[in-house]
TORGU-330931 format. One line per field, with one value per residue (C-alpha): residue number from 1; residue in three letters; x, y, z. Coordinates in steps of 0.25 Angstrom, whole numbers. Example, Ala and Ser with C-alpha at 12.3 -4.5 7.8 and 13.67 -1.06 7.14 Angstrom:
% TORGU-330931
num = 1;2
residu = ALA;SER
u = 49;55
v = -18;-4
w = 31;29
***
This chain:
% TORGU-330931
num = 1;2;3;4;5;6;7;8;9;10;11;12;13;14;15;16;17;18;19;20;21;22;23;24;25;26;27;28;29;30;31;32;33;34;35;36;37;38;39;40;41;42;43;44;45;46;47;48;49;50;51;52;53;54;55;56;57;58;59;60;61;62;63;64;65;66;67;68;69;70;71;72;73;74;75;76;77;78;79;80;81;82;83;84;85;86;87;88;89;90;91;92;93;94;95;96;97;98;99;100;101;102;103;104;105;106;107;108;109;110;111;112;113;114;115;116;117;118;119;120;121;122;123;124;125;126;127;128;129;130;131;132;133;134;135;136;137;138;139;140;141;142;143;144;145;146;147;148;149;150;151;152;153;154;155;156;157;158;159
residu = MET;GLU;TYR;GLN;ILE;THR;ASP;VAL;VAL;LYS;GLY;GLU;GLU;MET;ASP;PHE;LYS;LEU;PRO;ASP;SER;ALA;PHE;PHE;GLU;ALA;VAL;GLY;GLY;VAL;GLU;GLY;MET;LYS;LYS;PHE;MET;TYR;ASN;PHE;TYR;ASP;ILE;ILE;TYR;ASP;SER;GLU;ILE;ALA;HIS;TYR;PHE;PRO;GLN;ASP;ARG;GLU;GLU;PHE;ASP;LYS;VAL;LYS;GLU;LYS;ASN;THR;LYS;PHE;PHE;ILE;GLN;ILE;CYS;GLY;GLY;PRO;LYS;VAL;TYR;GLU;GLU;ALA;GLY;GLY;MET;ASP;LEU;ASN;GLU;TYR;MET;ILE;ARG;VAL;HIS;ASP;ASP;PHE;SER;ILE;ASN;GLU;LYS;ALA;ARG;ILE;SER;TRP;LEU;GLY;CYS;MET;MET;GLU;ALA;LEU;GLU;GLU;LEU;ASP;VAL;ASP;PRO;LYS;LEU;LYS;LYS;SER;PHE;TRP;ASP;TYR;VAL;GLU;SER;PHE;SER;LYS;LEU;THR;VAL;ASN;THR;PHE;SER;ASP;GLY;ALA;TYR;HIS;PRO;VAL;TYR;LYS;ARG;LYS;LYS
u = 35;22;12;-3;-13;-27;-40;-48;-61;-72;-77;-67;-63;-48;-39;-24;-12;-1;13;22;30;43;41;43;57;61;59;68;59;54;65;63;48;50;59;49;37;44;47;33;27;38;32;18;22;25;13;-1;-6;3;-9;-14;-2;3;10;19;31;32;18;19;32;23;13;24;30;16;12;26;23;10;18;29;18;10;22;25;34;33;20;23;10;3;-8;-18;-21;-23;-31;-28;-17;-23;-36;-31;-23;-36;-43;-32;-34;-49;-45;-41;-49;-40;-44;-39;-30;-23;-21;-15;-5;-2;1;10;18;19;24;35;40;39;47;58;59;69;60;56;44;36;36;34;21;17;18;11;0;-3;-3;-10;-22;-22;-22;-35;-41;-36;-44;-57;-62;-68;-76;-89;-85;-77;-76;-69;-64;-64;-51;-46;-32;-26;-18
v = 23;19;15;16;8;13;5;4;10;4;14;25;35;33;44;43;50;45;43;55;53;56;42;36;44;40;26;27;29;17;8;11;9;-4;-9;-4;-10;-23;-25;-21;-32;-42;-40;-42;-55;-61;-55;-59;-52;-59;-66;-53;-54;-64;-75;-78;-70;-65;-61;-54;-47;-41;-36;-30;-23;-17;-13;-6;2;7;12;18;27;29;34;45;37;35;30;16;9;6;-3;8;12;26;24;31;22;21;18;7;1;1;-6;-17;-21;-23;-37;-41;-42;-33;-32;-23;-34;-35;-20;-20;-31;-24;-11;-20;-24;-10;-5;-16;-11;4;1;-4;9;20;32;44;40;51;46;32;37;44;30;23;33;30;15;14;22;17;3;5;6;-8;-14;-20;-31;-29;-39;-34;-34;-26;-11;-1;12;26;33;47;50;62;70
w = 62;66;55;58;52;53;51;38;40;31;21;26;15;14;12;10;5;-4;2;2;-11;-2;3;-11;-12;2;0;-12;-24;-33;-29;-14;-15;-22;-11;0;-7;-11;4;8;-2;3;17;12;5;18;26;29;17;7;2;-5;-14;-24;-17;-30;-27;-42;-42;-28;-34;-45;-35;-26;-38;-43;-29;-27;-39;-33;-20;-29;-36;-23;-16;-27;-36;-51;-57;-58;-54;-68;-64;-59;-73;-70;-58;-45;-39;-25;-30;-40;-28;-20;-31;-33;-18;-21;-26;-12;1;10;24;35;40;27;26;40;36;23;31;40;29;24;38;38;24;28;41;33;25;29;25;33;42;37;23;28;35;22;15;27;28;13;14;27;22;8;13;19;5;1;12;6;15;28;37;31;17;7;6;-4;3;-3;-3;-6;-9;-2;-11
***
């Protein structure tokens, strides 16, 4: 499957759709999502964007576990991500990234790690595409650093 990465356009209103919940089931539910996402974060740990994450392996594993819960819930699994405190989960995750200076290059590296992890999944390509479309679009909302300063995008979630 070919994965497309589109450019972030400063000030563009971002529209995205959550992944098809069939992706969650096809991956193997909670345990399958853990395996998939742990593999993804292990790829990140050895990538050029590893510095965005704790370098202490134990602390990194905590981040990996917490972020996996986000993806489990976003993909239609059980409500296991508790840190959002009632806030819209996507909006909360955007705000979490405000603490980091994330540019387009870092986003593309993150997506490259995701591509690698997705390629290893034995899942219907249409379901992979549903997940990819979500992360590719949503990742634009985490970019907050441009050569001329920071910006905070506006987003609307498709139902």
